[in-house]
N, C-alpha and C positions, 0 to 999 in steps of 0.2 A: 641646419634648420629643417631640411626635408626629412631627415632621419627621425627626429622627435615627433614630427607630425605623423609620419608613417607608423611609428610605434604606437602612438595614441590611437590611431584609427584601427590598427590591428587589435589592440587591447580592448577597445570598445566592441569590436566584432566578436571577440572571444567571450566577453562578458554576457553577450546575448545569444550565444550559440545554443542550439537545441541539444538536449541530452536524451538519448534513448538507451536504456540499459535493462538487462535482465537482473532480477534479484532472487536470491534463494535463502531460505531460512537455515540457520545453523542448527542442525538436528541434535547436536550435542548439548545445546543450551536449553534449559527448561522454559516452557511457556505456561502461563497460568490462564488468565482469561484474555491475554494478548501476548504477542511475541516482540522481543526487542533485539534479537541477534540475527542480522542478515548480512550476506555478502553480495556484491554486485560485480558485473563484468566491466564496469567503468569506474576508475578511481575518483572521478569527479562527482560521483553520486553516492550518498550515504543514506541508507534506510535504517532508522533507529526505532521504529514502532509500527506495528500493524495489528489492527483489531477488526474482526468481521463478525457482525451481529445480524440477527434477523430483524429487518426493518418492518416487514408486514408478513403475517402468516397466511393472509388471504391468497388464493391461487391467482397467478403464479407467485410463489414466495420470492420476496425481494430481500437482498442483503445489503447492509450498509458497511462500506469499507472506510476505515479511518487509518491513514497512513502518514508517517512523518518522513519526509525526504529533504535532505539538506537543511534540516532545522525548521522546516515549514510543515504544518499539519494540514492535510487535505482530507476531504471526505466526499463520498458520493454513493449513490444507491442504484442497484440494477439487479436483474434476475441472474441466476447461476449461468445460464447459457450465454447471456450477454457478457458477463464478466470474463468467461473463458474465451469465447470466439471473437466477438466484435470489440469488446472493451467499452469503457465509458469514461466520461469526464469527471474529474474530482476538482473541487473548489476549496480554496483556503479562505480564511477569514478576511484576508486583505484583498480578495478578489482574484488572486493568481490561480492558475489552473494547471492541472496535470492530466495525462491520459494513461489509464491502466488497462492492460489486456492480458490474455493468457493466464489469468489468475487461477491458481490451484490452492486448495486447502484440505486439511484433514479435520474431521469431526471427532470429538471425544465426549462421551457421556459419562458423568460420574453421578453416583447415587449415594445418598446418606439415609440411614434409618434412624428414626427417633420414636418416641412414644406416640407421636401423631401419625406415624406411617412413613412412607418413603418419599423422598424429594430428589428429583433428578435434574441436573443441568447439563446442557450440551454446549461445549466450547468449540469454536472453529478457529483453527490455527492456520494462518496464511503461510503456505509453503513456498510459493514462487509466483512470479509474474514478470511482466514487462511494463516499464514506466517510461513515459516521455514527459520531460519538463521543457517548457519553452526557453 
């Protein structure tokens, strides 16, 4: 009787354990306007999508991160220095939260030429970071 109770309590504790892990983009996989191939240093965490866009071009520029971790989509907005140094809170549609810091990204600009001139787009590929899930 005591063993099943102890196992139930242990399982409940594990289900609510906080996960903090680093994630890194798989550089061998292509990214278009977002990336989907990441590895983490914790097998309990899976990052399957990350997109970084300009939220506001007014100084200081803010960036919106949308990231899917363990099947839940989170998003949040901060300036580049906050993303890298301090980190910020991301919120999911169901109200759950995640914390992301040490965010690093690569910017790539592509231009196309047409009869109306040149049009350029800049993409930001999330390369790495640290995430904490409650």
